[in-house]
C-alpha positions as CSV (number, residue, x, y, z in Angstrom):
1,M,-18.4,-18.7,-11.6
2,L,-18.1,-15.7,-14.2
3,R,-15.7,-13.9,-11.9
4,S,-13.3,-16.8,-11.6
5,S,-13.4,-17.6,-15.4
6,L,-12.4,-14.0,-16.2
7,L,-9.7,-14.3,-13.6
8,F,-8.5,-17.7,-15.2
9,L,-8.5,-16.2,-18.7
10,L,-6.5,-13.1,-17.5
11,L,-3.8,-15.2,-16.2
12,M,-3.8,-17.9,-18.8
13,F,-3.2,-15.1,-21.7
14,S,-0.9,-12.8,-19.5
15,A,2.2,-14.7,-21.1
16,A,1.0,-13.9,-24.6
17,A,0.9,-10.1,-24.3
18,S,4.0,-8.1,-24.2
19,A,3.5,-4.6,-22.6
20,G,5.3,-2.3,-20.4
21,D,4.7,-1.3,-16.7
22,F,1.1,0.1,-16.2
23,D,0.8,3.9,-15.5
24,Y,-1.0,5.1,-12.5
25,T,-0.5,8.6,-13.0
26,F,-3.4,10.0,-15.1
27,F,-6.2,12.4,-15.5
28,E,-9.6,11.0,-17.0
29,L,-12.7,12.6,-18.2
30,G,-15.8,10.6,-18.7
31,Y,-19.6,10.5,-19.8
32,G,-21.9,7.8,-18.4
33,N,-25.4,6.5,-18.2
34,V,-26.7,4.9,-14.9
35,E,-29.9,3.2,-14.2
36,F,-31.1,2.3,-10.4
37,D,-32.8,-0.8,-10.2
38,D,-35.1,-0.5,-7.1
39,V,-36.6,2.9,-8.0
40,N,-36.7,2.7,-11.6
41,V,-34.9,6.0,-12.2
42,D,-32.0,6.6,-14.7
43,G,-29.9,9.3,-16.2
44,D,-26.6,10.5,-17.3
45,G,-23.9,12.8,-16.5
46,F,-20.1,13.6,-16.6
47,G,-17.1,12.6,-14.3
48,I,-13.6,13.4,-13.8
49,A,-10.9,11.3,-12.1
50,G,-7.3,11.1,-11.4
51,S,-4.6,9.1,-9.9
52,Y,-0.9,9.6,-9.0
53,A,1.7,7.1,-8.4
54,V,3.3,7.8,-5.1
55,N,5.8,5.1,-5.5
56,E,6.3,1.8,-7.2
57,D,3.6,0.1,-5.4
58,F,1.1,2.9,-4.0
59,H,-1.1,5.5,-5.7
60,V,-3.7,8.1,-4.6
61,F,-6.9,8.7,-6.6
62,A,-9.9,10.8,-6.6
63,G,-13.1,11.2,-8.6
64,Y,-16.2,13.1,-8.9
65,Q,-19.5,12.4,-11.0
66,A,-22.5,14.6,-11.4
67,A,-25.6,13.0,-13.1
68,G,-29.0,14.5,-13.8
69,L,-31.6,11.8,-13.2
70,D,-35.4,11.4,-13.9
71,F,-37.9,13.7,-12.1
72,G,-35.2,16.4,-11.9
73,I,-33.1,14.6,-9.3
74,D,-29.4,15.7,-9.3
75,A,-26.9,13.0,-8.0
76,T,-23.4,13.8,-6.9
77,T,-20.7,11.3,-5.9
78,L,-17.1,12.1,-4.8
79,G,-14.6,9.4,-3.8
80,A,-11.0,9.8,-2.8
81,G,-8.5,7.2,-1.4
82,F,-5.3,5.2,-1.9
83,G,-4.5,1.9,-3.7
84,Y,-1.9,-0.5,-3.8
85,H,-0.7,-2.2,-7.1
86,T,1.7,-5.0,-7.9
87,S,2.7,-6.9,-10.9
88,L,1.6,-10.5,-11.3
89,S,3.3,-11.0,-14.6
90,P,4.6,-8.5,-17.2
91,A,1.0,-8.3,-18.6
92,V,-1.0,-8.4,-15.2
93,D,-1.4,-6.0,-12.4
94,F,-3.4,-6.8,-9.1
95,V,-4.9,-3.7,-7.8
96,A,-6.6,-2.9,-4.3
97,S,-8.1,0.2,-3.0
98,L,-9.5,2.0,0.1
99,S,-11.5,5.1,-0.4
100,Y,-13.8,7.7,1.4
101,E,-17.2,8.0,-0.5
102,Y,-19.7,10.8,-0.4
103,V,-23.1,10.9,-2.2
104,E,-25.7,13.6,-2.4
105,L,-29.1,13.6,-4.1
106,D,-31.0,16.8,-4.8
107,A,-34.7,16.7,-5.9
108,A,-35.1,20.0,-7.8
109,G,-34.4,22.0,-4.6
110,I,-37.4,20.6,-2.7
111,A,-35.5,18.2,-0.7
112,S,-31.8,16.9,-0.5
113,A,-30.1,14.0,1.2
114,D,-26.3,12.9,1.7
115,D,-24.5,10.2,3.0
116,N,-20.9,9.0,3.3
117,G,-18.8,6.0,4.1
118,L,-16.0,3.6,3.0
119,G,-15.3,1.8,-0.2
120,L,-13.1,-1.2,-0.8
121,G,-12.0,-2.6,-4.2
122,V,-9.9,-5.3,-5.8
123,G,-9.3,-5.9,-9.3
124,M,-6.8,-6.7,-12.2
125,R,-5.4,-4.8,-15.2
126,F,-4.5,-7.0,-18.2
127,A,-2.3,-5.8,-21.4
128,A,-4.1,-7.8,-24.0
129,S,-1.8,-6.2,-26.5
130,E,0.6,-3.3,-26.9
131,K,-2.4,-0.9,-27.3
132,L,-5.4,-2.7,-25.5
133,E,-5.8,-2.9,-21.8
134,L,-8.7,-4.8,-20.3
135,N,-9.8,-4.4,-16.5
136,A,-12.1,-6.2,-14.1
137,G,-12.8,-5.6,-10.4
138,I,-15.0,-6.1,-7.5
139,S,-16.0,-3.0,-5.3
140,Y,-17.9,-2.8,-1.9
141,V,-19.1,0.5,-0.7
142,D,-20.7,0.8,3.0
143,L,-22.5,4.1,3.5
144,S,-23.2,5.0,7.2
145,D,-27.1,5.6,6.5
146,S,-27.8,4.0,3.2
147,G,-26.3,0.5,3.8
148,S,-24.0,-1.2,1.5
149,D,-23.6,-2.1,-2.1
150,T,-21.2,-4.7,-3.9
151,G,-20.5,-4.1,-7.7
152,F,-18.7,-5.9,-10.4
153,G,-17.1,-3.9,-13.2
154,V,-15.4,-4.7,-16.6
155,G,-13.7,-2.3,-19.0
156,G,-11.0,-1.6,-21.5
157,L,-8.7,1.2,-22.7
158,Y,-7.4,1.6,-26.2
159,D,-4.1,3.6,-26.5
160,L,-4.4,6.3,-29.3
161,T,-1.0,7.6,-28.5
162,E,1.5,7.0,-25.7
163,T,-0.4,9.6,-23.5
164,I,-4.0,9.3,-24.7
165,S,-6.3,6.4,-24.4
166,L,-10.1,6.0,-25.1
167,G,-12.0,3.7,-22.7
168,L,-15.4,1.9,-22.4
169,G,-16.7,0.3,-19.1
170,G,-19.6,-1.1,-17.4
171,N,-20.6,-1.6,-13.8
172,W,-23.4,-3.8,-12.3
173,S,-24.1,-3.5,-8.6
174,D,-26.8,-4.6,-6.2
175,D,-28.7,-1.4,-6.8
176,S,-27.6,0.1,-10.1
177,T,-26.2,-0.5,-13.7
178,S,-24.0,2.0,-15.3
179,Y,-22.0,2.3,-18.6
180,T,-19.3,4.9,-19.4
181,I,-17.1,6.2,-22.2
182,S,-13.9,8.0,-21.1
183,G,-10.8,9.6,-22.3
184,R,-7.7,9.1,-20.1
185,F,-4.7,11.3,-20.4
186,Y,-1.3,9.9,-18.9
187,F,1.2,12.4,-17.7
188,G,4.0,10.0,-16.5
189,N,5.8,9.5,-13.2
């Protein structure tokens, strides 16, 4: 119900906003906090991500996050893939992605584990105003040994200049909850 309500609101207000095309060529730095539900472990860390528009409809992307968790556990994630984007209106873009995902956990040098798999995602980017972008999406990750996880994320970006934006985001999945703050740097097509 919440997801369909968000989609309805995005489409309903899309005519009210007037914004240019969305930019899919950027570099992003972020800081986040993550909490794992089943094992009651949390922590924080930094990440970098980037995207490059290959043409009018497709982009490639990659991201790396490293977090220090409770009990001396270090978590590292890496994702890379390609995405499709298309305009639904002047203020709304639909985005879909397919990615390779890698996860590694290291418990203070005593034990480590890693896993990899595929990720799928769909979402929307909404230009709420000339300077404010809102986004929402659903993601699914299937790791070969650790199983699958489905998540729902929302966020926003505020343009400080034409090339620099500040962002806030949240992601809620079957296994974890995370919040991020980020800086995004657009470098054009």
